[in-house]
C-alpha positions in Angstrom: 0.5 0.5 0.4 1.6 3.5 -0.8 3.2 5.5 2.1 1.8 8.6 1.9 4.8 10.2 3.8 7.1 9.0 1.0 5.3 11.2 -1.5 8.5 14.0 -2.6 7.2 16.3 -4.8 9.3 20.0 -6.4 7.9 22.6 -3.4 6.2 24.2 -6.4 3.4 21.7 -7.1 2.8 20.8 -3.3 0.6 23.8 -3.2 -1.7 22.5 -6.4 -0.9 18.9 -4.6 -2.8 19.3 -1.5 -5.7 21.3 -3.2 -6.3 17.9 -5.0 -5.4 15.5 -2.5 -7.2 17.4 0.1 -10.6 16.2 -1.8 -10.1 12.5 -1.5 -10.2 11.0 1.4 -13.6 12.4 2.3 -14.7 11.4 -0.9 -13.6 7.7 -0.8 -14.4 7.4 3.0 -17.6 8.3 1.9 -18.2 5.8 -1.8 -15.0 3.8 -1.9 -12.8 2.9 0.4 -9.2 3.1 1.3 -7.7 1.4 -0.9 -8.5 3.9 -3.6 -7.7 6.9 -1.4 -3.9 5.8 -0.8 -3.7 5.2 -5.3 -4.9 8.6 -5.4 -2.5 10.1 -3.4 0.0 8.7 -5.0 -1.2 9.1 -8.8 -1.7 12.8 -7.6 2.0 12.6 -5.9 2.7 11.1 -9.8 1.5 14.3 -11.6 3.0 16.4 -8.9 6.1 14.9 -10.3 6.1 15.6 -13.5 8.0 18.4 -15.5 6.3 21.2 -15.3 3.3 19.4 -13.2 -0.5 19.5 -15.5 -1.8 19.7 -11.4 -0.8 23.7 -11.7 -3.6 24.1 -14.7 -7.4 23.8 -13.9 -9.6 23.8 -11.4 -8.7 21.0 -8.3 -11.9 19.3 -8.2 -11.5 17.8 -12.2 -8.1 16.5 -11.9 -9.1 15.2 -8.8 -11.8 13.2 -10.1 -10.2 12.7 -13.1 -7.4 10.9 -10.9 -10.5 8.7 -9.6 -11.5 8.1 -12.7 -8.8 6.9 -14.1 -7.7 4.5 -11.8 -11.4 3.3 -11.5 -11.1 2.0 -15.1 -7.9 0.6 -14.6 -9.4 -1.5 -11.2 -13.5 -2.2 -12.3 -14.5 0.4 -10.6 -17.5 1.2 -12.6 -18.5 -2.2 -13.5 -21.4 -2.8 -11.5 -20.2 -6.1 -10.0 -17.4 -4.3 -8.2 -17.1 -3.6 -5.2 -16.6 -0.8 -4.8 -18.8 0.3 -7.5 -19.7 4.0 -8.6 -21.4 4.8 -12.1 -19.2 7.6 -14.0 -21.8 9.6 -14.0 -22.3 9.8 -10.0 -19.0 10.0 -9.9 -18.7 13.1 -11.5 -22.0 14.5 -9.7 -20.1 13.8 -6.7 -17.0 16.1 -7.4 -19.8 18.2 -9.3 -17.8 18.4 -12.3 -18.9 17.6 -15.9 -18.3 14.1 -17.4 -16.6 15.9 -20.1 -14.2 17.7 -19.0 -13.4 14.5 -16.8 -13.6 12.1 -19.0 -10.4 14.2 -21.3 -8.6 14.6 -18.2 -8.8 10.9 -16.9 -7.6 9.6 -20.6 -5.0 12.3 -20.5 -3.6 10.7 -17.0 -3.5 7.5 -18.4 -1.5 7.7 -21.6 1.0 9.8 -19.6 1.3 6.3 -17.4 0.8 4.0 -20.1 -2.3 2.7 -18.2 -5.0 0.0 -19.2 -7.5 -2.2 -17.0 -5.7 -4.3 -14.3 -2.8 -2.4 -14.8 0.2 -3.9 -12.0 1.4 -0.6 -11.4 -2.1 1.0 -10.2 -3.6 -2.1 -9.2 -5.5 -2.6 -5.3 -4.5 -4.9 -3.2 -7.3 -6.5 -2.6 -7.4 -7.2 -6.5 -3.5 -8.6 -6.8 -4.7 -11.8 -6.6 -7.2 -12.2 -9.3 -5.0 -9.9 -11.4 -3.6 -12.4 -14.0 -1.4 -9.2 -15.4 0.5 -9.6 -12.2 0.7 -13.7 -12.1 1.9 -14.4 -15.7 5.3 -14.3 -16.3 7.6 -16.3 -18.6 9.4 -19.3 -18.1 10.9 -20.9 -20.5 9.7 -19.6 -23.5 6.6 -20.1 -21.7 3.4 -18.0 -20.3 2.8 -19.4 -17.2 0.7 -18.5 -14.0 3.4 -17.9 -11.9 1.1 -19.0 -8.5 0.9 -22.7 -10.3 4.6 -23.0 -10.5 7.0 -24.9 -7.2 8.0 -22.7 -4.8 11.6 -22.7 -6.1 10.6 -21.0 -9.2 8.4 -18.7 -7.0 11.0 -17.5 -4.7 13.2 -17.0 -7.3 10.4 -14.6 -8.5 9.8 -12.7 -5.5 13.8 -12.5 -5.1 13.8 -10.8 -8.8 11.3 -8.3 -7.9 8.4 -10.2 -10.7 5.9 -10.5 -8.2 4.6 -8.6 -4.8 4.5 -11.7 -2.8 5.1 -14.9 -2.5 1.5 -16.9 -2.2 1.1 -18.7 1.1 0.5 -22.3 -0.7 1.5 -23.7 -3.9 -2.1 -23.0 -5.4 -4.8 -24.9 -5.5 -4.5 -26.2 -9.1 -6.5 -28.7 -9.9 -9.5 -26.3 -8.7 -8.6 -24.0 -11.0 -10.9 -22.0 -13.3 -11.3 -24.9 -15.6 -12.4 -27.3 -13.9 -10.8 -30.1 -15.0 -7.8 -28.2 -16.3 -4.2 -29.3 -14.3 -1.9 -26.4 -14.1 1.0 -28.5 -14.1 2.7 -29.6 -17.8 2.7 -33.0 -17.9 6.4 -34.6 -17.4 6.6 -36.0 -21.0 6.1 -32.4 -22.2 8.3 -30.4 -20.3 11.4 -30.6 -22.7 9.4 -29.9 -26.0 10.0 -26.4 -27.5 8.3 -24.0 -27.5 7.3 -25.0 -31.1 6.9 -28.4 -30.5 4.3 -28.0 -27.2 2.8 -25.3 -30.1 2.0 -28.7 -32.9 0.6 -30.7 -29.8 -1.5 -28.1 -28.4 -3.4 -27.6 -32.1 -3.2 -31.3 -32.6 -5.2 -31.6 -29.3 -7.3 -28.3 -30.4 -8.1 -29.8 -33.6 -9.7 -32.8 -31.8 -12.2 -30.7 -29.9 -13.0 -28.7 -32.7 -14.1 -32.7 -34.7 -15.2 -34.3 -31.4 -17.4 -30.6 -31.0 -18.6 -31.6 -34.7 -19.9 -35.3 -33.6 -21.5 -34.5 -31.5 -19.8 -35.4 -28.2 -19.1 -31.8 -26.0 -17.7 -33.7 -23.5 -15.0 -35.1 -25.4 -14.4 -32.0 -27.0 -14.0 -30.0 -23.4 -11.7 -32.2 -22.3 -9.3 -31.9 -25.4 -9.3 -28.3 -25.2 -8.7 -28.7 -21.4 -5.6 -30.7 -22.6 -5.0 -28.3 -25.2 -4.4 -26.1 -22.0 -2.5 -28.2 -20.4 0.0 -28.6 -22.6 0.2 -24.6 -23.8 -1.9 -22.3 -20.6 -1.2 -19.6 -23.2 -2.8 -21.0 -26.8 -5.5 -18.6 -27.7 -7.8 -20.4 -29.1 -7.8 -23.0 -26.2 -8.0 -20.0 -23.3 -11.1 -18.5 -25.9 -13.0 -21.6 -25.6 -12.5 -22.4 -22.6 -13.6 -18.8 -21.1 -16.4 -19.4 -23.2 -17.3 -23.2 -21.8 -17.0 -20.8 -18.2 -19.4 -18.5 -18.9 -21.4 -21.2 -19.9 -21.9 -23.1 -17.1 -22.3 -20.3 -15.2 -19.2 -20.1 -14.0 -19.0 -16.7 -14.5 -15.2 -15.4 -12.6 -13.5 -17.8 -14.3 -14.9 -16.9 -17.9 -14.0 -13.7 -17.0 -10.0 -14.2 -15.8 -9.5 -16.1 -19.1 -10.2 -13.5 -20.9 -8.8 -10.8 -18.9 -5.5 -13.5 -19.6 -6.2 -12.5 -23.8 -6.3 -9.3 -23.2 -2.5 -9.7 -21.2 -0.9 -11.8 -24.0 2.2 -10.3 -25.9 1.8 -8.2 -28.8 3.6 -11.1 -31.4 0.7 -14.0 -30.0 -0.4 -14.9 -33.2 -4.1 -13.5 -34.3 -3.7 -12.7 -31.1 -5.9 -9.3 -32.0 -8.9 -11.4 -34.0 -9.2 -13.5 -31.2 -9.5 -10.8 -29.0 -12.4 -9.8 -31.2 -14.4 -13.2 -30.9 -14.4 -12.9 -26.7 -15.9 -9.8 -27.0 -18.2 -10.9 -29.7 -19.1 -14.1 -27.7 -20.0 -11.8 -24.5 -22.2 -9.6 -26.9 -23.9 -12.8 -28.4 -24.6 -14.1 -24.5 -26.1 -10.7 -23.9 -23.7 -9.6 -21.3 -23.1 -6.4 -22.7 -21.3 -4.6 -19.6 -18.2 -7.1 -19.5 -18.3 -7.1 -23.3 -17.9 -3.2 -23.3 -15.1 -3.3 -20.9 -13.8 -5.9 -22.3 -13.7 -4.1 -26.0 -13.0 -0.5 -23.7 -9.5 -2.9 -22.2 -9.0 -4.3 -26.2 -8.6 -0.6 -27.8 -6.4 0.2 -24.5 -3.8 -2.2 -26.1 -4.8 -1.9 -29.1 -6.1 1.9 -30.1 -5.4 1.2 -34.1 -8.1 -1.5 -34.5 -11.1 -0.8 -36.3 -13.4 -4.0 -35.5 -12.4 -2.9 -31.1 -14.3 0.2 -32.1 -16.9 -1.7 -34.0 -17.1 -4.5 -31.1 -17.7 -1.2 -28.9 -20.2 0.4 -30.7 -22.1 -2.6 -30.7 -22.0 -3.2 -27.0 -22.6 0.3 -26.1 -26.0 0.6 -28.5 -26.9 -3.0 -27.0 -26.4 -0.6 -23.4 -28.4 2.1 -24.6 -25.3 4.2 -24.8 -26.3 5.7 -28.1 -23.9 8.5 -28.1 -21.3 6.1 -27.1 -21.9 4.2 -30.2 -21.9 6.7 -32.4 -18.3 7.8 -31.4 -17.1 4.6 -31.3 -18.5 3.7 -34.7 -17.6 7.6 -35.9 -13.7 6.3 -34.8 -14.3 2.6 -36.1 -15.0 4.0 -39.8 -12.1 7.0 -39.5 -9.5 4.1 -39.2 -10.6 2.1 -41.9 -13.1 4.6 -44.2 -13.5 2.0 -46.8 -15.6 -0.5 -45.2 -18.9 -1.0 -46.0 -19.9 -2.8 -43.0 -18.2 0.4 -40.7 -20.8 2.7 -42.7 -23.2 0.9 -42.1 -22.9 1.0 -38.5 -21.9 3.9 -38.3 -26.1 4.5 -40.4 -27.4 2.1 -37.9 -25.8 4.0 -34.8 -26.6 7.1 -35.6 -30.5 6.5 -36.6 -30.3 4.8 -32.7 -29.4 8.2 -31.4 -31.9 9.9 -33.3 -29.6 11.9 -35.7 -31.8 10.5 -38.9 -31.1 13.0 -41.8 -27.1 11.9 -41.0 -28.4 8.1 -40.6 -29.5 8.9 -43.5 -26.9 10.0 -45.5 -24.5 7.2 -44.4 -27.0 4.2 -45.3 -27.3 5.3 -48.6 -23.9 5.6 -49.4 -23.0 2.1 -47.1 -25.8 0.4 -50.4 -23.9 1.8 -53.1 -21.0 0.5 -51.7 -22.5 -3.0 -51.4 -26.6 -3.2 -53.2 -26.3 -6.8 -52.1 -25.8 -6.5 -48.9 -29.3 -7.0 -47.5 -28.7 -5.5 -43.6 -27.7 -1.7 -44.8 -30.6 -1.9 -47.0 -33.4 -2.4 -44.4 -31.8 -0.2 -42.6 -32.1 2.7 -45.0 -35.6 1.0 -45.9 -36.8 1.4 -41.9 -34.7 4.9 -41.5 -36.5 6.5 -44.6 -39.7 5.5 -43.3 -38.8 7.4 -40.4 -37.7 10.1 -41.7 -41.3 10.0 -43.8 -43.6 10.1 -40.3 -41.4 13.0 -39.2 -42.0 15.3 -42.0 -46.1 13.8 -42.3 -46.1 14.4 -38.4 -44.3 18.0 -38.9 -47.0 18.6 -41.7 -50.0 17.7 -39.4 -48.5 20.4 -36.4 -48.4 22.7 -39.0 -52.1 22.8 -40.1 -53.4 22.8 -36.4 
């Protein structure tokens, strides 16, 4: 936990820091907890040490709120299932500031410190045990949960400062997230190279697809578990087992596995496509709030992927956040302006947001790009019907 007495900063920044920091304790005492209060003080001190400190310009209330907002994004504060929880709107209301101003400042803070969801440096102490980014390390070319490794390996990782502490036990690997998955790799696999492990993991995964096609779901799941036993970071198996956990009603297990996908190295093959598939699963399973968080975390990792903004827009639309959906659709089309499906998506997002005339313009363009797209044509028909209805209503009102 941060030590406030160690918060050093230039003397010129101290008054601005104090103005901001004095707002944290009463707010956190009422709405959050002492863990958040300590992290807020630590982040405010880090901002004060910047040259020049951004805290020297702007209202203290906005900076204080933005600091909580940034840390809340890292620690899932806005997730209704989180404890503590507060909505973004409620947070801004408590500080008496506008959400748009706070969101801009929070993004500035996150960019300044390269913060993302589950960021180990800014994770709440109480969430450390649940944070795969803290415990996932590379051992002999493989990404593993260090808590599932022998005690000697954990001690080495701790001595090198790679983990915050040595777990009290060598973990309940047999009661792990995936239930039937054993986290230790068979002794026959220990001497194989990374490429050989991948080959065997792919073979097991292919077996799972075959068993699924034959209707033997139990054998299919067992094959996925073997693939993960051989290669715990094999993305297709992580995605599949995470989906299975959700479908079995073990949401925390599914959520953790999907977060593992977000912690894999950028060079992992087909990573962003598989992350997108995970988000699509959440949408199809009507878990819109989780899909929103998933795509926001994905965008933090891959800010230039139009598909993630497309997924964010879809999630927001289902959640009734139409302005957010429009903004995400605009960004997706900005990244890949030639994509007809993104043009159609933006048109429909605008329609749902009530911007009917602009929606018609985009949907006309989508149909022109691909006249065979039945969805785009149907969206255009619905949009034009609504325009006609509004015009007719306007004429009736003029006659009264």
